[in-house]
Phi, psi and omega in degrees: 000327181293333177297316181293321180296319180297315179296320180297317180296318179298317180293320177298319178295319178295320178295319177301315179297319179300313181295326176295318179295319179295318178300317179297319178296315180296321178296319178295319178299314180300315179300314181293323178295320177296322177296319178297320180295317182287314189261347182090175185294345180267015181299130178270354183271357182281130184249073180296326179297324179294318178297316179300316180296315180296317180295318179296318178298317178294320178297318178299317179293322178300318178296320177298319178297315179300316180298320179293320181292309185279329185266331187240305189287325182260000000 
């Protein structure tokens, strides 16, 4: 029984981390969209690369979570 509890705890921690990454990505997107509205399409303050990096990081973690759920925990 302790094996399942350890896996469950690990997955919960991974999910918490995933949701934090998604929140950070959404906040950056919101900030950049407001900058675009204020400054127009030629705004130099928009960080599309940062959004891409955050989204990619969240996607990688999501895949790890799926692998743990389908391959190990279940």
